[in-house]
C-alpha positions in Angstrom: 18.1 14.9 2.4 15.7 15.7 -0.4 15.8 13.8 -3.5 14.1 14.5 -7.2 13.3 11.3 -9.2 12.2 11.8 -12.9 11.9 9.3 -15.6 12.7 10.8 -19.0 13.6 9.5 -22.4 17.1 10.4 -23.4 17.1 12.4 -26.8 20.1 12.7 -28.7 22.1 11.6 -25.7 20.9 14.3 -23.4 18.1 14.7 -20.6 17.3 18.0 -19.1 16.3 18.7 -15.5 15.1 22.0 -14.0 15.8 22.1 -10.5 13.9 23.7 -7.6 15.5 26.9 -6.0 16.6 25.1 -2.9 19.0 23.2 -5.1 20.6 26.3 -7.0 24.1 27.0 -6.1 24.7 23.8 -4.2 26.8 20.7 -5.3 24.4 17.9 -6.5 25.2 14.1 -7.2 23.6 12.7 -10.4 23.2 9.0 -10.9 21.6 7.9 -14.3 20.3 4.3 -14.3 18.1 2.8 -16.8 14.3 2.9 -15.8 12.8 -0.4 -14.7 10.7 -2.0 -17.7 7.0 -1.6 -17.2 5.8 -4.4 -15.4 3.1 -6.5 -17.1 -0.2 -6.1 -15.2 -2.1 -9.5 -14.6 -5.4 -7.8 -16.1 -7.9 -10.2 -17.3 -10.5 -8.1 -19.2 -14.2 -9.2 -18.9 -13.4 -11.8 -16.2 -15.4 -12.0 -13.1 -14.1 -12.3 -9.7 -17.2 -14.0 -8.6 -16.5 -16.9 -6.2 -12.5 -16.3 -6.0 -12.8 -16.0 -2.4 -15.1 -18.8 -1.5 -12.4 -20.8 0.3 -12.8 -17.9 3.0 -16.5 -18.6 3.3 -18.1 -19.7 6.8 -21.3 -21.5 5.7 -22.8 -21.0 9.1 -22.8 -17.2 8.7 -24.2 -17.0 5.3 -27.6 -16.7 6.5 -26.7 -13.7 8.6 -25.4 -11.7 5.7 -28.3 -10.2 4.6 -28.8 -8.1 7.8 -25.0 -7.8 8.7 -24.6 -4.3 8.1 -27.8 -3.2 10.1 -26.9 -5.4 12.8 -23.5 -3.9 13.1 -24.4 -0.4 13.0 -27.3 -1.2 15.7 -24.8 -2.7 18.2 -22.2 -0.2 17.4 -24.5 2.9 17.5 -27.4 1.7 19.4 -29.8 2.7 16.5 -30.9 1.3 13.1 -28.7 1.9 10.2 -30.8 4.7 8.8 -30.3 6.9 12.0 -27.8 10.0 12.0 -25.9 11.3 15.0 
């Protein structure tokens, strides 16, 4: 089943839909519901996320972070991070 969803503003009690050709000549069901209110976004402008994941930190691994990408690439590909395949 193919469905079309449009959100339009009702003007003078009317909405207008241009349906694709595959609907032409077919019986269709039209359901009108009020659109959901726009949800408020929890946007905190000019706020930093620095430290928000610190409770996941593993202090014993912090010393290894500096070379983590290069070490992983070397282990996975058997070369330094700057080599190409």
